[in-house]
VEXMI-350669 format. One record per residue: residue in one letter; x, y, z of N, C-alpha, C in turn. Coordinates in steps of 0.1 Angstrom, whole numbers, padded with zeros to 4 digits, always signed. Layout:
residues N
AXYZXYZXYZ...
END
This chain:
residues 479
M+0008-0012+0000+0000+0000+0000+0009+0012+0000E+0004+0023-0006+0011+0036-0007+0003+0047-0001W+0009+0056+0006+0002+0067+0012-0005+0076+0002Q+0001+0078-0009-0005+0086-0020-0019+0082-0023K-0021+0068-0025-0034+0063-0028-0042+0062-0016L-0037+0058-0005-0044+0056+0008-0051+0069+0012L-0045+0080+0009-0051+0093+0013-0059+0100+0001S-0065+0092-0007-0072+0097-0018-0083+0108-0014E-0083+0119-0021-0093+0129-0018-0106+0128-0026K-0106+0118-0035-0118+0116-0043-0130+0112-0034R-0142+0118-0036-0153+0116-0028-0162+0105-0035I-0171+0100-0027-0180+0088-0032-0187+0092-0044R-0193+0104-0045-0201+0108-0057-0192+0107-0069E-0180+0113-0068-0171+0113-0080-0167+0099-0083L-0164+0091-0073-0160+0077-0075-0170+0069-0083V-0183+0071-0080-0194+0064-0086-0198+0070-0100E-0199+0083-0100-0205+0090-0112-0194+0095-0121G-0181+0096-0116-0171+0101-0124-0171+0116-0126K-0178+0123-0118-0179+0137-0119-0174+0144-0106A-0164+0153-0108-0159+0160-0096-0170+0170-0091A-0170+0172-0078-0179+0181-0072-0176+0195-0076T-0186+0204-0078-0183+0218-0080-0181+0225-0067S-0171+0234-0067-0168+0241-0055-0179+0252-0051A-0182+0252-0038-0192+0262-0033-0185+0276-0030G-0172+0277-0033-0165+0289-0030-0152+0286-0023P-0145+0297-0020-0132+0295-0013-0133+0287+0000D-0124+0278+0003-0125+0270+0015-0111+0266+0018E-0106+0270+0030-0092+0267+0033-0090+0254+0040R-0101+0247+0043-0101+0234+0049-0095+0224+0039T-0088+0214+0044-0084+0202+0036-0096+0193+0033Q-0096+0185+0023-0107+0176+0020-0109+0166+0032H-0099+0162+0039-0101+0152+0050-0105+0160+0062G-0102+0172+0064-0107+0181+0074-0122+0183+0072R-0126+0185+0060-0140+0186+0057-0149+0174+0061D-0142+0162+0060-0149+0150+0064-0152+0150+0078Y-0143+0155+0087-0145+0156+0101-0156+0165+0104D-0156+0177+0097-0167+0187+0099-0180+0181+0096R-0181+0174+0085-0194+0168+0080-0199+0159+0091A-0190+0151+0096-0193+0141+0106-0199+0147+0119I-0191+0157+0124-0195+0162+0138-0208+0170+0138F-0211+0175+0126-0224+0183+0125-0236+0174+0120S-0233+0161+0119-0244+0153+0113-0254+0148+0124T-0266+0145+0120-0276+0141+0129-0273+0128+0136P-0268+0118+0129-0264+0105+0136-0254+0106+0147V-0245+0116+0146-0235+0118+0157-0242+0124+0169R-0251+0133+0167-0259+0139+0178-0267+0129+0185R-0272+0119+0177-0281+0109+0183-0273+0100+0193M-0260+0099+0191-0252+0091+0200-0252+0095+0214Q-0256+0108+0217-0257+0112+0231-0267+0105+0239D-0277+0098+0232-0287+0090+0239-0287+0076+0234K-0274+0071+0232-0273+0057+0228-0263+0051+0239T-0265+0038+0242-0258+0031+0252-0243+0029+0248Q-0234+0032+0258-0221+0027+0257-0220+0013+0264V-0222+0014+0277-0222+0001+0285-0236+0000+0293F-0240+0012+0299-0251+0012+0308-0263+0018+0301P-0273+0010+0297-0285+0015+0290-0293+0025+0299L-0298+0036+0292-0307+0046+0299-0301+0051+0312E-0288+0054+0312-0281+0057+0324-0285+0072+0328P-0290+0073+0341-0294+0086+0346-0282+0094+0351H-0271+0088+0354-0259+0095+0359-0253+0103+0348D-0252+0116+0349-0247+0125+0339-0233+0122+0335A-0225+0118+0345-0210+0117+0343-0206+0103+0337V-0216+0094+0336-0213+0081+0330-0214+0082+0314R-0205+0076+0308-0204+0078+0293-0216+0072+0285T-0219+0080+0275-0228+0075+0264-0220+0071+0252R-0226+0066+0242-0219+0063+0229-0212+0075+0224L-0218+0087+0225-0212+0099+0220-0199+0103+0227T-0200+0103+0241-0188+0107+0248-0177+0097+0246H-0180+0084+0245-0170+0074+0242-0164+0077+0229S-0172+0080+0219-0167+0082+0205-0158+0094+0204L-0162+0105+0212-0153+0117+0213-0139+0113+0219E-0139+0105+0229-0127+0101+0235-0118+0092+0225V-0125+0083+0218-0118+0075+0208-0112+0084+0198S-0119+0094+0193-0115+0103+0183-0103+0111+0188N-0103+0115+0201-0092+0123+0206-0079+0114+0207I-0081+0102+0212-0069+0093+0214-0064+0090+0200A-0072+0086+0190-0068+0083+0177-0061+0094+0170R-0066+0106+0172-0060+0118+0166-0046+0120+0172N-0044+0119+0185-0031+0122+0191-0021+0111+0187M-0026+0098+0187-0016+0088+0183-0013+0090+0168A-0022+0093+0159-0020+0095+0145-0010+0107+0143R-0011+0117+0152-0001+0128+0150+0013+0124+0153T+0015+0116+0164+0028+0111+0168+0033+0102+0157I+0025+0093+0152+0029+0083+0142+0032+0091+0129G+0024+0101+0126+0027+0109+0114+0040+0116+0115N+0044+0121+0127+0057+0127+0129+0068+0117+0126W+0066+0105+0131+0076+0094+0128+0077+0092+0113L+0066+0091+0106+0066+0088+0092+0073+0099+0084L+0070+0112+0089+0077+0123+0083+0092+0123+0085K+0096+0120+0097+0110+0119+0100+0117+0108+0092E+0110+0097+0090+0115+0086+0082+0114+0088+0067E+0109+0100+0063+0107+0104+0049+0098+0094+0041K+0088+0089+0049+0078+0081+0042+0066+0089+0037I+0064+0101+0042+0053+0110+0038+0058+0124+0039D+0051+0133+0033+0054+0147+0034+0044+0154+0045D+0046+0166+0047+0039+0173+0058+0023+0173+0056S+0019+0175+0044+0005+0175+0041-0002+0162+0044K+0005+0151+0041-0001+0138+0044-0001+0135+0059R+0008+0141+0067+0007+0139+0081-0006+0145+0087N-0010+0157+0082-0022+0163+0087-0034+0154+0082S-0034+0149+0070-0045+0140+0066-0047+0128+0074I-0035+0121+0077-0036+0109+0086-0043+0113+0099E-0039+0124+0105-0045+0128+0117-0059+0131+0117M-0064+0138+0106-0078+0141+0105-0086+0129+0102I-0081+0120+0094-0089+0107+0091-0091+0099+0103A-0080+0098+0111-0081+0090+0124-0091+0096+0133A-0091+0110+0134-0101+0117+0143-0115+0114+0138T-0117+0115+0125-0131+0113+0119-0136+0099+0122C-0127+0089+0119-0131+0075+0120-0133+0072+0135G-0126+0077+0144-0128+0075+0158-0141+0081+0162L-0145+0092+0157-0158+0098+0160-0170+0090+0156I-0169+0084+0144-0181+0077+0138-0179+0062+0138H-0170+0056+0145-0167+0042+0143-0179+0033+0148D-0187+0039+0157-0199+0032+0163-0212+0038+0158L-0212+0045+0147-0224+0053+0143-0236+0044+0139G-0233+0033+0134-0244+0024+0129-0250+0015+0140N-0244+0015+0152-0249+0006+0162-0263+0010+0167P-0272-0001+0169-0286+0002+0173-0286+0007+0187P-0298+0010+0192-0300+0013+0207-0296+0002+0216F-0292+0005+0228-0289-0005+0238-0275-0012+0235G-0267-0006+0228-0253-0011+0227-0252-0024+0220H-0242-0032+0224-0240-0045+0217-0251-0055+0220A-0258-0052+0231-0270-0060+0234-0281-0058+0223G-0281-0046+0218-0290-0043+0207-0287-0050+0194E-0274-0051+0191-0269-0059+0179-0274-0074+0181D-0271-0079+0193-0275-0093+0195-0290-0095+0194A-0298-0085+0198-0312-0086+0197-0317-0087+0183I-0311-0079+0174-0314-0079+0160-0311-0092+0154R-0299-0097+0156-0295-0110+0151-0305-0121+0155D-0308-0121+0168-0316-0132+0174-0330-0131+0169W-0335-0119+0165-0349-0118+0160-0349-0125+0146F-0339-0123+0138-0338-0130+0125-0337-0145+0127V-0329-0149+0137-0328-0164+0139-0341-0170+0143E-0348-0163+0152-0362-0168+0156-0371-0168+0144Q-0371-0158+0136-0380-0158+0124-0377-0170+0115E-0364-0173+0113-0361-0184+0104-0365-0197+0110K-0364-0198+0123-0368-0211+0130-0383-0213+0128N-0391-0202+0129-0405-0203+0127-0410-0205+0113A-0402-0200+0103-0405-0201+0089-0392-0202+0081K-0389-0214+0077-0376-0217+0070-0373-0208+0058K-0384-0204+0052-0382-0196+0040-0381-0181+0043F-0382-0177+0055-0382-0163+0059-0370-0155+0053L-0358-0162+0054-0346-0155+0048-0341-0162+0035S-0351-0167+0028-0348-0173+0015-0348-0163+0004F-0337-0162-0004-0337-0153-0015-0333-0161-0028K-0341-0172-0030-0338-0180-0041-0339-0173-0055D-0347-0163-0055-0349-0156-0068-0338-0146-0071Y-0328-0146-0062-0317-0137-0065-0306-0144-0073K-0301-0138-0083-0292-0144-0092-0277-0145-0086G-0275-0137-0076-0262-0136-0070-0260-0146-0059E-0252-0143-0049-0249-0151-0038-0260-0150-0027A-0271-0158-0028-0282-0157-0019-0279-0159-0005E-0269-0167-0002-0265-0169+0012-0259-0156+0018Q-0253-0148+0010-0248-0135+0015-0259-0127+0020L-0270-0126+0013-0281-0118+0017-0287-0123+0030R-0288-0136+0032-0293-0143+0044-0284-0139+0056L-0271-0140+0054-0262-0138+0065-0260-0123+0068D-0263-0115+0059-0263-0100+0062-0272-0098+0075F-0283-0106+0076-0292-0104+0087-0289-0113+0099L-0286-0126+0096-0283-0135+0107-0270-0131+0115N-0261-0125+0107-0248-0120+0113-0248-0105+0113F-0259-0099+0116-0260-0084+0115-0249-0078+0123E-0242-0068+0117-0230-0062+0123-0232-0046+0122G-0230-0040+0134-0231-0026+0135-0220-0018+0126N-0209-0024+0124-0198-0018+0116-0203-0017+0102A-0210-0028+0097-0215-0027+0083-0226-0017+0082Q-0234-0015+0092-0244-0005+0092-0239+0009+0092T-0227+0011+0098-0220+0024+0098-0216+0027+0084I-0211+0018+0076-0207+0020+0062-0220+0024+0054R-0231+0017+0057-0243+0020+0050-0249+0034+0053L-0248+0037+0066-0253+0050+0071-0246+0062+0065V-0233+0062+0065-0225+0073+0061-0225+0074+0045S-0226+0063+0039-0225+0063+0024-0239+0064+0017K-0250+0063+0024-0263+0062+0018-0274+0068+0026L-0275+0064+0038-0288+0067+0046-0289+0082+0050Q-0278+0088+0053-0278+0102+0058-0280+0111+0045V-0292+0112+0041-0295+0119+0029-0294+0134+0030L-0286+0140+0022-0284+0154+0021-0288+0159+0008A-0278+0162-0001-0282+0167-0014-0285+0155-0024D-0281+0143-0021-0284+0132-0029-0283+0119-0021L-0281+0108-0028-0281+0095-0021-0267+0089-0018Y-0258+0099-0016-0244+0094-0013-0241+0097+0001G-0251+0099+0010-0248+0101+0024-0240+0113+0027L-0230+0112+0035-0221+0123+0039-0211+0126+0028N-0211+0117+0018-0202+0119+0006-0187+0121+0011F-0182+0112+0019-0169+0113+0024-0158+0110+0013T-0146+0113+0016-0135+0110+0007-0133+0094+0008C-0127+0089-0002-0124+0075-0003-0114+0071+0009A-0105+0080+0012-0096+0078+0023-0103+0075+0036T-0112+0084+0039-0120+0082+0052-0128+0070+0052M-0135+0067+0041-0143+0055+0039-0135+0043+0041S-0123+0043+0035-0114+0031+0036-0110+0028+0050A-0106+0039+0057-0101+0037+0071-0113+0034+0080L-0125+0036+0076-0136+0033+0084-0140+0018+0084C-0135+0011+0074-0138-0003+0072-0130-0012+0082K-0135-0014+0094-0129-0023+0104-0127-0037+0099Y-0138-0042+0093-0137-0055+0087-0138-0054+0072I-0132-0063+0064-0130-0061+0050-0136-0072+0041V-0145-0080+0047-0151-0091+0039-0166-0090+0040P-0173-0095+0030-0188-0096+0031-0192-0107+0041S-0205-0108+0044-0210-0117+0054-0207-0131+0052H-0209-0136+0039-0207-0150+0036-0192-0154+0036A-0183-0144+0036-0169-0147+0036-0162-0145+0050A-0170-0140+0059-0165-0138+0073-0163-0152+0080D-0152-0153+0087-0149-0165+0094-0143-0162+0108K-0150-0165+0119-0146-0162+0132-0132-0168+0136N-0128-0178+0128-0115-0185+0131-0104-0180+0122A-0107-0170+0114-0097-0164+0104-0085-0159+0112K-0073-0161+0105-0061-0156+0110-0061-0141+0112Y-0066-0134+0102-0066-0120+0102-0079-0114+0108K-0077-0106+0118-0088-0100+0126-0099-0094+0117E-0094-0087+0106-0104-0080+0098-0113-0089+0090R-0111-0102+0090-0119-0111+0083-0128-0119+0092K-0128-0116+0105-0136-0124+0114-0151-0121+0114K-0155-0109+0110-0169-0104+0109-0171-0097+0096P-0184-0096+0093-0188-0088+0080-0184-0074+0082G-0179-0068+0071-0175-0054+0071-0185-0045+0064F-0194-0052+0056-0204-0044+0048-0214-0053+0043F-0226-0048+0040-0237-0056+0034-0236-0057+0019A-0243-0067+0014-0243-0068-0001-0247-0056-0008S-0256-0048-0002-0260-0036-0008-0250-0025-0010E-0239-0026-0002-0228-0016-0003-0215-0023-0008Q-0215-0035-0012-0203-0042-0016-0197-0036-0028E-0205-0032-0038-0199-0027-0050-0191-0014-0047L-0197-0005-0038-0191+0007-0034-0178+0005-0027V-0178-0005-0017-0167-0008-0009-0155-0013-0018E-0158-0021-0028-0148-0026-0037-0142-0015-0045K-0150-0006-0049-0145+0006-0057-0135+0014-0048I-0139+0016-0035-0131+0023-0026-0118+0016-0023Q-0118+0003-0022-0106-0005-0020-0097-0004-0032K-0102-0004-0044-0094-0002-0056-0088+0012-0057E-0096+0022-0054-0092+0036-0054-0080+0039-0044T-0081+0033-0032-0071+0036-0022-0060+0026-0022G-0061+0015-0030-0050+0006-0031-0050-0005-0020T-0060-0005-0011-0060-0015-0001-0064-0029-0006E-0072-0029-0017-0077-0041-0022-0084-0049-0011D-0080-0061-0008-0087-0068+0003-0079-0068+0016K-0072-0057+0019-0064-0056+0031-0070-0044+0039R-0067-0044+0052-0071-0033+0061-0062-0021+0059N-0069-0010+0059-0062+0003+0059-0053+0005+0071P-0041+0010+0070-0032+0012+0081-0038+0021+0092I-0045+0031+0088-0051+0041+0098-0061+0034+0106T-0068+0023+0101-0078+0016+0108-0072+0009+0121Y-0059+0005+0120-0053-0001+0131-0051+0009+0143I-0048+0022+0139-0047+0032+0149-0060+0035+0156V-0071+0036+0148-0084+0038+0154-0089+0027+0163E-0086+0015+0158-0090+0003+0166-0082+0003+0180A-0070+0006+0179-0062+0007+0191-0067+0018+0201A-0071+0029+0195-0077+0040+0203-0090+0035+0210D-0098+0027+0203-0110+0022+0208-0107+0013+0220D-0097+0004+0218-0093-0006+0228-0089+0002+0241I-0081+0012+0239-0077+0020+0251-0089+0027+0258A-0097+0034+0249-0108+0042+0255-0118+0034+0263Y-0123+0023+0257-0133+0016+0264-0128+0007+0275S-0116+0003+0275-0110-0005+0286-0109+0004+0299V-0105+0016+0297-0104+0026+0308-0117+0031+0312A-0125+0036+0302-0137+0042+0306-0147+0034+0313D-0148+0021+0309-0158+0012+0315-0156+0010+0330I-0143+0008+0334-0140+0006+0348-0142+0019+0356E-0138+0030+0349-0140+0043+0356-0155+0046+0358D-0164+0042+0348-0178+0044+0350-0184+0034+0360G-0178+0022+0361-0182+0013+0372-0179+0018+0386I-0169+0026+0387-0166+0032+0400-0176+0043+0403K-0179+0051+0393-0189+0062+0394-0202+0057+0398K-0206+0046+0393-0219+0040+0396-0219+0032+0409G-0208+0031+0416-0207+0024+0428-0207+0009+0427I-0204+0004+0416-0204-0011+0414-0192-0017+0422M-0181-0009+0422-0170-0014+0431-0162-0002+0436T-0155-0004+0446-0146+0007+0452-0133+0007+0445W-0125+0017+0447-0111+0017+0441-0103+0006+0447D-0103+0003+0460-0095-0007+0465-0099-0021+0459I-0111-0024+0457-0116-0036+0451-0111-0036+0437L-0113-0025+0430-0108-0025+0416-0093-0027+0415K-0086-0021+0423-0071-0023+0423-0067-0037+0425G-0074-0044+0434-0071-0058+0436-0075-0067+0424K-0086-0064+0418-0090-0072+0407-0081-0069+0395L-0077-0057+0393-0067-0053+0382-0054-0061+0384E-0049-0061+0396-0036-0068+0399-0038-0083+0396E-0049-0089+0400-0051-0103+0396-0052-0106+0381E-0059-0097+0374-0061-0099+0360-0048-0096+0353F-0040-0086+0358-0027-0082+0351-0017-0094+0353Q-0018-0101+0364-0009-0112+0366-0012-0123+0356D-0024-0126+0354-0028-0136+0344-0025-0131+0329S-0028-0119+0327-0026-0114+0313-0011-0113+0310S-0003-0111+0319+0012-0110+0317+0017-0124+0313K+0010-0135+0317+0014-0148+0313+0011-0150+0298Q+0000-0144+0294-0005-0146+0280+0004-0137+0270Y+0007-0125+0275+0014-0115+0267+0028-0114+0273L+0037-0123+0270+0050-0123+0276+0059-0111+0273H+0056-0105+0262+0063-0093+0257+0059-0080+0264S+0049-0081+0272+0043-0069+0279+0053-0063+0289D+0051-0051+0292+0058-0044+0303+0052-0048+0316K+0060-0056+0324+0055-0062+0336+0053-0052+0347D+0058-0040+0345+0057-0029+0356+0046-0019+0352L+0040-0020+0341+0031-0009+0336+0019-0007+0345L+0013-0017+0351+0001-0015+0359+0006-0007+0372K+0017-0011+0378+0022-0004+0389+0025+0010+0386T+0031+0013+0374+0034+0026+0370+0022+0035+0370C+0011+0029+0364-0001+0037+0363-0008+0039+0377I-0008+0029+0385-0014+0031+0399-0006+0041+0407D+0008+0040+0406+0016+0049+0414+0015+0063+0408G+0013+0064+0395+0011+0077+0389-0002+0084+0394A-0012+0075+0395-0025+0081+0400-0024+0085+0414K-0017+0077+0422-0016+0082+0436-0008+0095+0437H+0002+0096+0429+0010+0108+0429+0002+0121+0426I-0007+0119+0416-0016+0131+0412-0025+0135+0424I-0031+0125+0430-0040+0128+0441-0034+0133+0454E-0022+0127+0457-0016+0130+0470-0008+0143+0470K-0003+0147+0458+0006+0159+0458-0002+0172+0458D-0015+0171+0454-0023+0184+0452-0030+0187+0465E-0027+0198+0471-0034+0203+0483-0048+0205+0481R-0052+0209+0468-0066+0212+0466-0075+0199+0467V-0069+0187+0467-0077+0175+0468-0076+0169+0482E-0073+0177+0492-0072+0172+0505-0086+0166+0509S-0097+0173+0506-0110+0168+0510-0113+0155+0502V-0108+0153+0490-0110+0141+0483-0104+0129+0490R-0092+0131+0496-0085+0120+0503-0093+0116+0515E-0102+0125+0520-0109+0122+0533-0122+0115+0530H-0127+0115+0518-0140+0109+0515-0139+0097+0506G-0145+0086+0510-0143+0074+0502-0148+0075+0488K-0160+0079+0485-0165+0079+0471-0158+0089+0463A-0155+0101+0468-0148+0111+0460-0134+0107+0457H-0128+0100+0467-0114+0095+0465-0114+0084+0454D-0124+0075+0455-0124+0065+0445-0126+0070+0431D-0135+0080+0429-0137+0086+0416-0124+0093+0411A-0118+0100+0420-0105+0107+0416-0094+0097+0413M-0093+0087+0420-0082+0077+0417-0085+0070+0404A-0098+0066+0402-0101+0060+0389-0098+0068+0377Q-0101+0081+0379-0099+0091+0367-0084+0093+0365A-0076+0094+0376-0062+0096+0375-0055+0084+0369F-0060+0072+0374-0055+0060+0368-0058+0059+0353G-0070+0062+0349-0073+0062+0335-0064+0071+0327I-0061+0083+0332-0052+0092+0324-0038+0085+0322H-0033+0079+0332-0020+0072+0330-0021+0060+0321V-0032+0053+0322-0033+0041+0313-0033+0046+0298I-0041+0057+0296-0042+0062+0282-0028+0067+0277I-0021+0074+0285-0007+0079+0282+0002+0068+0279Q+0003+0058+0288+0013+0047+0287+0009+0038+0275S-0004+0035+0274-0008+0026+0263-0006+0032+0250A-0009+0045+0248-0007+0052+0235+0008+0051+0231K+0017+0054+0241+0031+0053+0238+0035+0039+0233A+0030+0029+0240+0033+0015+0236+0028+0011+0222I+0016+0016+0220+0009+0012+0207+0016+0020+0195Q+0020+0032+0197+0027+0039+0187+0040+0032+0184Q+0047+0026+0194+0059+0019+0191+0056+0006+0183A+0045+0000+0187+0041-0013+0180+0038-0010+0165F+0032+0002+0162+0029+0005+0148+0042+0007+0141E+0052+0013+0147+0065+0015+0140+0072+0001+0138D+0071-0008+0148+0077-0021+0147+0070-0029+0136K+0057-0028+0135+0050-0036+0125+0047-0029+0112Y+0053-0018+0110+0049-0009+0099+0050-0016+0085D+0061-0023+0083+0063-0030+0070+0052-0040+0067D+0049-0048+0078+0039-0058+0077+0025-0052+0074I+0022-0041+0081+0009-0034+0079+0008-0029+0065M+0018-0022+0060+0018-0017+0047+0017-0027+0036N+0023-0039+0039+0022-0050+0029+0009-0058+0030G+0001-0055+0040-0011-0063+0042-0009-0076+0048D+0002-0077+0055+0006-0090+0061+0005-0090+0076Y-0002-0081+0082-0003-0080+0097-0016-0085+0101P-0016-0097+0108-0029-0103+0112-0035-0099+0125G-0028-0091+0133-0032-0089+0147-0038-0075+0149E-0038-0071+0162-0042-0058+0166-0030-0052+0173L-0029-0039+0172-0017-0032+0177-0015-0034+0192F-0027-0033+0199-0025-0034+0214-0020-0047+0218E-0023-0058+0211-0018-0071+0215-0003-0073+0213D+0003-0065+0204+0017-0066+0201+0025-0055+0208S+0018-0047+0216+0025-0036+0223+0029-0040+0237G+0037-0031+0243+0041-0033+0257+0029-0031+0267A+0018-0026+0262+0006-0024+0271-0004-0035+0269A-0001-0046+0263-0010-0056+0260-0017-0062+0273A-0008-0065+0283-0014-0071+0295-0022-0061+0303L-0018-0048+0302-0025-0037+0310-0039-0036+0304I-0040-0034+0291-0053-0032+0284-0061-0045+0286A-0056-0056+0285-0063-0069+0286-0069-0070+0301A-0061-0066+0310-0065-0067+0324-0077-0057+0326C-0076-0045+0321-0087-0036+0323-0100-0041+0316K-0098-0047+0304-0110-0052+0297-0116-0064+0305N-0108-0072+0310-0113-0084+0317-0120-0080+0330V-0115-0070+0337-0122-0065+0349-0136-0060+0345G-0137-0052+0334-0150-0047+0329-0159-0058+0326H-0155-0069+0319-0163-0080+0315-0168-0088+0327K-0159-0090+0336-0163-0099+0347-0170-0093+0358Y-0168-0080+0361-0174-0074+0373-0183-0062+0370I-0183-0056+0358-0190-0044+0356-0202-0046+0346Y-0199-0052+0335-0209-0054+0325-0221-0063+0330C-0217-0073+0339-0227-0082+0344-0234-0078+0356A-0233-0066+0360-0240-0060+0372-0255-0063+0370K-0262-0067+0380-0276-0070+0379-0285-0059+0372E-0282-0047+0377-0289-0035+0371-0287-0034+0356N-0275-0037+0352-0272-0036+0337-0279-0047+0330L-0279-0059+0335-0285-0071+0329-0300-0069+0327K-0307-0063+0337-0321-0061+0337-0324-0051+0325L-0316-0041+0324-0319-0031+0314-0316-0036+0300E-0306-0045+0299-0303-0052+0286-0315-0061+0282L-0321-0068+0291-0332-0076+0288-0344-0068+0284M-0346-0057+0290-0356-0048+0287-0354-0042+0272G-0342-0039+0269-0338-0034+0256-0341-0044+0245R-0338-0056+0249-0340-0068+0239-0355-0069+0236R-0363-0068+0246-0378-0069+0244-0382-0057+0236V-0378-0045+0239-0382-0034+0231-0378-0035+0216I-0366-0040+0213-0362-0041+0199-0370-0052+0192H-0372-0063+0199-0380-0074+0193-0394-0070+0190D-0400-0063+0199-0414-0059+0197-0415-0049+0186L-0405-0039+0185-0405-0030+0174-0403-0036+0161M-0394-0046+0161-0391-0053+0148-0404-0061+0143D-0411-0066+0153-0424-0073+0149-0433-0063+0142I-0434-0052+0148-0444-0042+0143-0439-0036+0130F-0426-0032+0129-0422-0025+0117-0419-0035+0106W-0417-0047+0109-0416-0057+0097-0429-0058+0090E-0440-0057+0097-0453-0057+0090-0454-0045+0081G-0450-0033+0086-0450-0021+0078-0441-0022+0066A-0429-0027+0068-0419-0027+0057-0423-0038+0047S-0428-0049+0051-0431-0060+0041-0444-0058+0034K-0453-0051+0040-0467-0050+0034-0471-0035+0031G-0466-0026+0039-0471-0013+0039-0468-0005+0026S-0457-0008+0019-0454+0000+0007-0462-0004-0005A-0469-0015-0004-0477-0020-0015-0491-0017-0014T-0495-0010-0004-0509-0006-0002-0510+0009+0003E-0521+0015+0001-0523+0029+0005-0532+0030+0017K-0536+0019+0023-0544+0020+0035-0542+0007+0044G-0548+0008+0055-0547-0004+0064-0536-0002+0075F-0535-0011+0084-0525-0010+0095-0511-0010+0090A-0508-0019+0080-0494-0020+0075-0489-0007+0069R-0498+0000+0062-0495+0013+0056-0492+0023+0067K-0500+0023+0077-0498+0032+0088-0484+0030+0095V-0481+0018+0096-0468+0015+0102-0456+0020+0093F-0458+0017+0080-0448+0021+0070-0447+0036+0070D-0458+0044+0072-0457+0058+0072-0450+0064+0085L-0449+0055+0095-0442+0059+0107-0427+0059+0106T-0423+0051+0096-0408+0049+0094-0402+0062+0089S-0390+0065+0093-0383+0077+0089-0383+0079+0074E-0386+0092+0070-0387+0095+0056-0374+0093+0048N-0363+0097+0055-0350+0095+0048-0348+0080+0044Y-0351+0071+0053-0349+0057+0050-0359+0052+0040C-0371+0058+0040-0381+0054+0029-0377+0058+0016V-0370+0070+0015-0365+0075+0002-0355+0066-0003V-0345+0062+0005-0335+0053+0001-0341+0039-0003Y-0350+0034+0005-0357+0022+0002-0363+0022-0012K-0371+0032-0015-0378+0033-0028-0368+0034-0040E-0357+0041-0038-0347+0042-0048-0340+0029-0051E-0337+0021-0040-0331+0009-0042-0340-0002-0048V-0353-0001-0045-0362-0010-0051-0363-0007-0066K-0362+0006-0070-0362+0009-0084-0350+0003-0092K-0339+0003-0085-0327-0003-0092-0328-0018-0094A-0336-0025-0086-0338-0039-0087-0326-0047-0087E-0316-0043-0080-0303-0051-0079-0305-0063-0070F-0314-0061-0060-0316-0072-0050-0331-0074-0049P-0335-0086-0043-0349-0088-0041-0356-0078-0032D-0368-0075-0035-0376-0065-0027-0375-0068-0012R-0376-0081-0010-0376-0086+0005-0364-0082+0012Y-0353-0082+0005-0340-0078+0011-0340-0063+0015H-0346-0055+0006-0347-0040+0009-0357-0038+0020Q-0367-0046+0021-0377-0044+0031-0371-0047+0045M-0363-0057+0046-0356-0060+0058-0346-0049+0062Q-0340-0044+0052-0330-0033+0055-0338-0020+0059L-0349-0018+0054-0357-0006+0058-0360-0007+0073M-0364-0019+0077-0367-0021+0091-0355-0020+0100T-0343-0026+0096-0331-0025+0104-0325-0011+0104D-0327-0004+0093-0322+0010+0092-0329+0018+0102Y-0342+0017+0103-0350+0025+0112-0347+0021+0126I-0346+0009+0129-0343+0004+0143-0330+0010+0148C-0320+0008+0139-0306+0012+0143-0305+0027+0144G-0313+0035+0137-0313+0049+0138-0319+0055+0151M-0326+0046+0158-0333+0051+0171-0323+0053+0182T-0326+0062+0191-0319+0064+0203-0326+0055+0214D-0319+0053+0225-0325+0044+0235-0339+0050+0240T-0339+0063+0243-0351+0069+0248-0362+0068+0237F-0359+0072+0225-0369+0071+0214-0375+0057+0213A-0366+0047+0213-0371+0033+0211-0380+0030+0223C-0377+0033+0235-0385+0030+0247-0398+0037+0246T-0398+0050+0242-0410+0058+0242-0419+0053+0231L-0414+0050+0219-0422+0045+0208-0428+0032+0211H-0420+0023+0218-0425+0010+0222-0436+0011+0231K-0435+0020+0241-0446+0022+0251-0459+0027+0244R-0457+0036+0235-0469+0041+0228-0476+0031+0219L-0468+0023+0212-0473+0013+0203-0478+0000+0209T-0473-0002+0221-0477-0015+0228-0486-0012+0240N-0488+0001+0243-0495+0005+0255-0489-0001+0267G-0475-0001+0267-0468-0007+0278-0466+0002+0290
END
């Protein structure tokens, strides 16, 4: 791969239609900087303020939502990309303009990497997949697309293995209707870096050597566009180098944030957290033998130093909850700093493999911070995600999504073909943007109508916020 092609400024519309966009007037922003601006002012990004990161419908203002998490990922990705860009410039692998582009693309992709996720976080993704599994159990032909001349199994697996990352690609390239049906009309460089996974649903293999092949990266409906982007940027069937930076930033952000939020919610105290981290770090160090064995202690000692040296936080040291919150936050700061340094070094070490498309791993796993990040993740999974309060809300979210899918499937499958009746009323409740895209795709007749009907339903569900989904569910079911 070559940076000249990877940083293509060609936009989706020009890629598909062959026509360059007309300028609206003088604009000192770079093309990749404009991508970030388009993203941060978009409606889907604003909706993330009411979408689950870990805790659904969280009343605590200081606990992270999907939006605050994404802003943190964007910040970490941008800072790491800046440092890596400086190294690339020093090594004469890029010029100064490309350094800025790498930084802006990383920031944009960090901001929107979870944009397509449904309400209620990963539990929402599971709920969508399970709904299709249940429908197929009840009616074997429910996901049958035998009239499709292409790979019918791909269409089926687009829903059985529904993936929020694929929905993100669909959302930014098509569903966010502005001037036309090219979504936010990002540059090919940003679109390429946004592709966390690089295979269609029927080619995904959870046992694959390469991480980017374990899950679907796009739906059949966007495959042609993705393949054009891969050709334009020169990645072909490999992962974009900037994607590794964004994924590492995500690993850092959520491993730290989730345990910090667990402290804020009172799920555990700092002393208990510290003990659990030490246990998990000891185990993780055996798995990642190359890891820095002193890194956890470095971060804990650094957190203590911040809290104990500052006279302004004397009162914090005297109060348990305030002390716990402060220690967790200070610890998180040190984890981010130390992990970012280690991951930047890993990128340099693996640079040739990454650029040749021969790197099968994730940067955090090959960094000196591997055991530290793994320990933080394991504590989150074992002691925070499974809190009873969280499980109850996830179950509630699952019921909400399943009930709404039952209702809106009737509208999507029957409502567009009639002008009256219950199904039509449900169809008319669906977001107008999504209906416009649905009608245009049906006109093209590239895929069976039933495929587009299912996408209309999942598009609408995924676009909902947690609160909107709950409110709509209550109104429609009299719950």
